[in-house]
C-alpha positions as CSV (number, residue, x, y, z in Angstrom):
1,M,27.8,4.5,-5.7
2,T,25.5,1.7,-4.7
3,L,22.6,1.0,-2.4
4,D,25.0,-1.1,-0.2
5,D,27.3,2.0,0.2
6,V,24.3,3.9,1.6
7,R,23.2,1.1,3.9
8,R,26.7,0.9,5.3
9,A,26.6,4.6,5.9
10,A,23.3,4.2,7.7
11,L,24.8,1.7,10.1
12,A,27.9,3.8,10.6
13,I,26.1,7.0,11.6
14,S,23.3,5.3,13.5
15,G,23.0,6.8,17.0
16,A,25.1,9.8,16.2
17,V,22.9,11.4,13.6
18,A,19.1,11.8,14.1
19,R,16.6,9.6,12.3
20,T,14.5,12.6,11.5
21,P,10.7,12.4,11.4
22,S,8.6,12.8,8.3
23,A,4.9,13.6,8.1
24,R,2.1,14.4,5.6
25,S,1.0,18.0,5.6
26,F,-2.7,18.1,4.9
27,T,-2.9,21.9,4.6
28,L,0.1,22.2,2.3
29,S,-1.4,19.4,0.2
30,E,-4.6,21.3,-0.2
31,I,-2.8,24.5,-1.1
32,L,-0.3,23.0,-3.5
33,G,-2.5,20.4,-5.3
34,A,-0.4,17.4,-4.4
35,T,0.0,15.1,-1.5
36,V,2.9,16.6,0.4
37,V,5.1,14.6,2.8
38,L,7.8,16.6,4.6
39,K,11.2,15.2,5.8
40,F,12.3,17.4,8.7
41,E,16.1,17.4,8.3
42,I,15.9,20.7,10.2
43,F,15.7,18.6,13.4
44,Q,19.3,17.5,13.1
45,F,21.5,18.8,15.9
46,T,23.0,21.3,13.5
47,A,19.7,21.8,11.8
48,A,20.7,20.4,8.4
49,F,21.2,17.1,6.6
50,K,25.0,17.7,6.2
51,E,25.7,15.8,9.4
52,R,25.0,12.5,7.6
53,G,27.7,12.8,5.0
54,A,30.2,14.5,7.3
55,R,30.0,11.8,10.0
56,N,30.3,9.0,7.4
57,R,33.4,10.6,5.9
58,L,35.1,11.3,9.3
59,L,34.6,7.7,10.4
60,A,36.7,6.5,7.5
61,L,39.8,8.4,8.5
62,T,42.9,6.4,9.4
63,D,44.5,6.9,12.8
64,E,47.2,9.0,11.2
65,E,44.6,11.2,9.5
66,R,42.7,11.7,12.7
67,A,45.7,12.8,14.6
68,A,46.7,15.3,11.9
69,G,43.2,16.7,11.7
70,V,40.8,17.7,8.9
71,V,40.0,20.9,7.0
72,S,36.8,21.9,5.2
73,V,35.7,24.9,3.3
74,S,32.2,26.1,3.8
75,A,30.2,29.2,4.8
76,G,27.2,27.3,6.1
77,N,25.8,23.9,7.1
78,H,28.7,21.7,6.1
79,A,31.0,23.8,8.3
80,Q,28.9,23.2,11.3
81,A,28.4,19.5,10.6
82,V,32.2,18.9,10.2
83,A,33.0,20.9,13.4
84,H,30.3,19.1,15.4
85,H,31.2,15.6,14.5
86,A,34.9,16.1,14.4
87,R,34.7,17.3,18.1
88,L,32.6,14.2,19.0
89,L,35.2,12.0,17.4
90,G,38.2,13.8,18.9
91,I,39.5,15.0,15.6
92,P,41.0,18.5,15.2
93,A,39.0,20.4,12.6
94,T,39.9,23.7,10.7
95,I,37.0,25.3,8.9
96,V,38.0,27.9,6.3
97,M,35.2,30.4,5.6
98,P,35.0,33.5,3.4
99,K,35.6,36.8,5.2
100,G,32.0,37.9,4.5
101,T,30.4,35.0,6.2
102,P,27.7,36.2,8.6
103,F,28.9,36.5,12.2
104,V,26.3,34.1,13.5
105,K,27.6,31.3,11.3
106,V,31.2,31.9,12.3
107,A,30.3,32.0,16.0
108,R,28.1,28.9,15.7
109,T,30.9,26.9,13.9
110,R,33.4,27.9,16.6
111,H,31.0,27.0,19.3
112,L,30.7,23.5,17.8
113,G,34.4,23.1,18.1
114,G,35.8,24.2,14.7
115,A,38.9,26.3,14.5
116,V,37.6,28.9,12.1
117,E,39.9,30.7,9.7
118,L,38.6,33.5,7.5
119,A,40.2,33.7,4.1
120,G,39.3,35.3,0.8
121,D,36.2,37.2,-0.3
122,T,34.6,34.3,-2.1
123,L,34.2,30.5,-1.5
124,E,36.6,29.9,-4.3
125,E,39.3,32.1,-2.6
126,A,38.6,30.3,0.7
127,M,39.0,27.0,-1.1
128,A,42.5,28.0,-2.2
129,R,43.5,28.5,1.5
130,G,41.9,25.1,2.3
131,L,44.0,23.4,-0.3
132,E,47.1,25.0,1.2
133,L,46.2,23.4,4.5
134,V,45.8,20.0,2.8
135,E,49.4,20.3,1.5
136,K,50.4,20.7,5.2
137,G,48.9,17.4,6.1
138,L,45.3,17.9,6.9
139,T,42.6,15.8,5.2
140,F,40.1,17.6,3.2
141,I,36.4,16.9,3.9
142,H,34.5,17.9,0.7
143,P,30.9,19.2,1.2
144,F,29.6,17.1,-1.7
145,D,32.1,15.6,-4.1
146,D,33.1,12.6,-2.1
147,P,31.7,9.0,-2.3
148,L,31.3,8.6,1.5
149,V,29.7,12.0,1.8
150,I,27.2,11.1,-1.0
151,A,26.5,7.8,0.7
152,G,25.8,9.5,4.0
153,Q,23.4,11.9,2.4
154,G,21.6,9.0,0.7
155,T,20.4,7.8,4.1
156,V,17.7,10.5,3.9
157,A,16.0,8.5,1.2
158,L,16.3,5.2,3.1
159,E,14.3,6.7,6.0
160,L,11.8,8.6,4.0
161,L,10.8,5.7,1.6
162,E,10.6,3.3,4.5
163,D,8.4,5.6,6.5
164,H,6.2,6.6,3.5
165,P,6.3,3.8,0.8
166,E,3.3,5.5,-0.9
167,I,5.6,8.4,-2.2
168,D,5.9,8.5,-6.0
169,T,8.0,11.6,-6.3
170,L,11.0,13.0,-4.4
171,V,11.9,16.7,-4.6
172,V,15.4,17.6,-3.5
173,P,17.4,20.9,-3.3
174,V,20.5,20.8,-5.5
175,G,23.7,22.7,-5.0
176,G,26.8,20.6,-5.7
177,G,24.6,17.5,-5.9
178,G,25.7,15.4,-3.0
179,L,22.2,15.1,-1.5
180,I,20.3,14.3,-4.7
181,A,23.0,11.9,-5.9
182,G,22.7,9.9,-2.7
183,I,18.9,10.0,-2.7
184,A,18.7,9.1,-6.4
185,T,21.0,6.1,-5.8
186,V,18.6,4.8,-3.2
187,A,15.4,5.4,-5.1
188,A,16.8,3.8,-8.3
189,A,17.7,0.7,-6.4
190,I,14.6,0.1,-4.2
191,R,11.9,2.2,-5.9
192,P,12.7,2.7,-9.5
193,D,9.1,3.9,-10.1
194,V,9.8,7.0,-8.0
195,N,10.5,10.2,-9.9
196,V,13.5,12.2,-8.5
197,I,13.3,15.9,-9.2
198,G,16.0,18.4,-8.3
199,V,15.5,22.1,-7.6
200,Q,18.0,24.9,-8.2
201,T,17.6,28.7,-8.0
202,D,17.5,30.5,-11.3
203,R,20.6,32.5,-10.2
204,Y,22.7,29.3,-9.7
205,P,21.4,26.7,-12.2
206,S,24.8,25.1,-12.3
207,M,23.6,21.4,-12.5
208,V,20.9,22.3,-15.0
209,R,23.4,23.9,-17.3
210,A,26.1,21.2,-16.8
211,L,23.7,18.4,-17.8
212,G,22.5,20.5,-20.8
213,G,26.1,20.9,-22.0
214,D,26.2,24.6,-21.2
215,N,29.4,25.5,-19.4
216,S,28.8,29.2,-19.3
217,P,28.9,31.0,-15.9
218,V,25.7,31.0,-13.9
219,P,24.0,34.4,-13.4
220,G,25.0,34.5,-9.8
221,G,24.1,37.2,-7.3
222,T,22.5,37.4,-3.9
223,T,20.0,34.7,-3.0
224,I,18.2,33.6,0.1
225,A,19.1,30.0,-0.9
226,E,22.8,30.4,-0.3
227,G,23.0,26.7,0.7
228,I,22.5,25.7,-2.9
229,A,24.3,28.7,-4.5
230,V,27.0,26.6,-6.1
231,A,28.6,27.9,-9.2
232,K,30.0,24.5,-10.4
233,P,28.4,21.1,-9.7
234,G,30.4,18.1,-8.5
235,R,32.6,16.0,-10.7
236,L,31.4,12.8,-9.0
237,T,27.8,13.9,-8.5
238,S,27.0,15.1,-12.0
239,P,27.2,11.7,-13.7
240,I,24.9,10.2,-11.0
241,V,22.4,13.0,-11.4
242,R,22.6,12.6,-15.2
243,A,21.9,8.9,-15.0
244,L,19.3,8.7,-12.2
245,V,17.5,12.1,-11.8
246,H,14.4,12.4,-13.9
247,R,14.1,16.2,-14.0
248,L,15.7,19.5,-12.8
249,V,13.6,22.6,-12.3
250,T,14.5,26.2,-11.2
251,V,12.8,28.6,-8.9
252,D,13.1,32.4,-8.4
253,E,13.5,34.4,-5.2
254,D,9.8,35.2,-4.9
255,A,9.0,31.5,-4.8
256,L,11.6,30.8,-2.2
257,I,10.3,33.7,0.0
258,D,6.7,32.3,-0.4
259,A,7.9,28.8,0.5
260,V,9.7,29.9,3.7
261,N,6.6,31.9,4.7
262,L,4.3,29.0,3.9
263,L,6.3,26.6,6.1
264,L,6.4,29.1,8.9
265,D,2.7,29.9,8.7
266,I,1.4,26.4,8.1
267,E,3.9,24.0,9.7
268,K,5.2,26.5,12.3
269,V,8.8,25.6,11.4
270,V,11.7,27.8,10.4
271,V,13.4,26.7,7.2
272,E,16.3,28.4,5.3
273,G,15.9,29.4,1.7
274,A,17.7,26.3,0.3
275,G,15.7,24.0,2.6
276,A,12.4,25.5,1.3
277,A,13.4,24.9,-2.4
278,G,11.1,21.9,-2.7
279,I,8.1,23.8,-1.6
280,A,9.1,26.6,-4.0
281,A,9.2,24.0,-6.8
282,L,5.6,23.0,-6.2
283,L,4.6,26.7,-6.2
284,S,6.5,27.4,-9.4
285,H,5.7,24.2,-11.4
286,P,2.3,23.0,-10.2
287,E,1.7,21.1,-13.5
288,V,4.7,18.9,-12.8
289,F,3.4,17.7,-9.4
290,A,-0.4,17.9,-9.7
291,G,-2.0,14.8,-8.1
292,R,1.3,13.2,-7.1
293,I,2.5,12.0,-3.7
294,V,5.5,14.1,-3.2
295,G,8.3,13.7,-0.6
296,I,10.0,17.0,0.1
297,V,13.3,17.2,2.0
298,L,13.4,20.3,4.2
299,S,17.2,20.2,4.1
300,G,18.2,22.9,6.5
301,G,16.9,25.5,9.0
302,N,19.9,27.7,9.5
303,I,18.7,31.2,8.5
304,D,19.9,34.5,9.7
305,Q,17.3,36.2,11.9
306,R,17.5,39.5,10.0
307,V,17.0,37.6,6.7
308,L,14.1,35.8,8.2
309,A,12.5,39.1,9.4
310,S,12.9,40.5,5.9
311,I,11.3,37.4,4.3
312,I,8.4,37.6,6.7
313,D,7.8,41.3,5.9
314,K,8.1,40.8,2.1
315,G,5.6,38.0,2.4
316,L,3.2,40.2,4.4
317,V,3.4,42.8,1.7
318,R,2.9,40.4,-1.2
319,N,-0.1,38.8,0.5
320,G,-1.7,42.1,1.1
321,R,-1.4,41.9,4.9
322,L,1.0,44.9,5.0
323,S,0.4,47.9,2.8
324,R,1.8,51.4,2.2
325,L,-0.4,54.0,0.7
326,H,0.2,57.7,-0.2
327,V,-2.8,60.0,0.2
328,M,-2.8,63.6,-1.0
329,L,-4.7,65.9,1.4
330,D,-5.4,69.6,1.7
331,D,-3.2,71.0,4.5
332,R,-6.1,72.0,6.8
333,P,-7.3,71.0,10.2
334,G,-9.3,67.8,10.3
335,A,-8.3,66.5,6.9
336,L,-6.1,63.7,8.3
337,A,-8.7,62.7,10.8
338,R,-11.3,62.2,8.1
339,V,-9.0,59.9,6.1
340,L,-8.1,57.9,9.2
341,A,-11.8,57.5,10.0
342,I,-12.4,56.1,6.5
343,V,-9.5,53.6,7.0
344,A,-10.8,52.6,10.3
345,E,-14.4,52.1,9.0
346,A,-12.9,49.9,6.2
347,G,-11.4,47.6,8.9
348,A,-7.7,48.3,8.4
349,N,-5.3,48.7,11.3
350,I,-3.1,51.8,11.0
351,L,0.5,51.0,11.9
352,E,2.3,54.3,11.0
353,V,1.5,57.7,9.7
354,R,4.0,60.0,8.0
355,H,3.6,63.6,6.6
356,D,5.5,65.2,3.8
357,R,4.9,68.9,2.9
358,L,8.3,69.7,1.3
359,F,9.8,66.9,-0.7
360,G,8.6,65.3,-4.0
361,D,5.7,66.7,-6.1
362,V,3.7,68.1,-3.3
363,P,1.6,71.2,-4.1
364,V,1.6,74.2,-1.8
365,R,-1.0,73.9,1.0
366,S,-1.1,70.2,0.4
367,V,0.4,67.3,2.3
368,D,1.4,63.8,1.2
369,V,0.4,61.4,4.0
370,E,2.0,58.0,3.9
371,L,-0.1,55.3,5.7
372,W,1.3,51.9,6.7
373,L,-1.7,49.6,7.1
374,E,-2.4,46.1,8.3
375,T,-5.0,44.4,6.2
376,A,-6.4,40.8,5.9
377,D,-5.4,40.1,2.4
378,N,-5.1,41.7,-1.1
379,E,-8.8,41.9,-1.5
380,H,-9.2,43.7,1.8
381,R,-6.3,46.1,0.9
382,A,-8.0,46.9,-2.5
383,G,-11.3,47.6,-0.6
384,V,-9.5,50.1,1.7
385,V,-8.0,51.9,-1.3
386,E,-11.4,52.2,-3.0
387,A,-13.0,53.5,0.2
388,I,-10.4,56.3,0.4
389,R,-10.9,57.2,-3.3
390,A,-14.7,57.1,-2.8
391,G,-14.1,59.7,-0.1
392,G,-12.7,62.1,-2.7
393,Y,-9.0,61.6,-2.0
394,S,-6.1,60.7,-4.4
395,V,-4.4,57.5,-3.5
396,S,-1.2,55.9,-4.8
397,E,0.0,52.5,-3.8
398,L,3.4,50.8,-3.3
399,Q,3.7,48.3,-6.2
400,I,3.0,44.9,-4.7
401,N,4.4,41.8,-6.4
402,A,1.4,39.5,-5.6
403,R,1.7,35.8,-6.5
404,S,-1.6,34.6,-7.8
């Protein structure tokens, strides 16, 4: 993999893949303690960087391969990228997806022109079906372990470093390693002084472990960063990452949730969990990035609406803007009204009130009142709680995992 490979890819995909904008975020810079420059790959037609590598790989097919068609295995952004650009190029495309793939992703891939086949309960089982189709004559388009795919993804760095030559650090989400391998290739060739830092989730630290000589299975499990939830890194990408990437860090689910919410609140953009991994890295490892000029790739924006709603709600709870309190009252007329008056005087907005006289540890002639409140922040929430206690009432709180 060389810089020339990436430059050829840039010429090949020009006009068919967006040259996405990038911009400095002054507010995020102030919050995160580093100069933050965002690369908006979420503005691609399919809302992810995957179009770059997919397009470059499809253009290299022979006439015979084009006629026979291609197959890819993916539950997310790569599936949509292959479907979209295969249709533009007149190439039949079959996309094998696990049976549990969210309906919205299946529907979107079909809408973009892919013939979707659901097979297996996991990505590995779906891959087995994809390889069966390869044996029948279809060409496999790998999501990351392909030189032309890697070269296509590297065009992100060409654009970002041209637009912002002041950058001294690049932060890149890492799943199989295609994106960071391409970016690191470019940075090493034209800006060897730039640090390239990869980000993985602590549930899928496959590249971290592989480079450390640890071949044990990753913890796995549910993550909002499913785009980088890869159990095994690429055979081609791993040596590139080992040679050219300066550091890999991991982030937890709370950091990813906070990152998605920060981007929504500050930049007014919707970014999926994997796409927000760079921001999560700055939240989790401030000492690594303090004072640096950091280019962050917002790699994708395809997030399920229900997941996004849950992320927003969790963020509101952790930031003290949404609270749930339990207040024990005497079961007599006017008791509830007095508590609600205290809450109102403290400036909280009451969203919901629930009564419980029968279940749990509720004494006879008492009532457990559950209050859902909207407050300004954690300090305001704590003030409301103290006001209720000062009024002589017993209050218990839902445990809030607040990030300092």
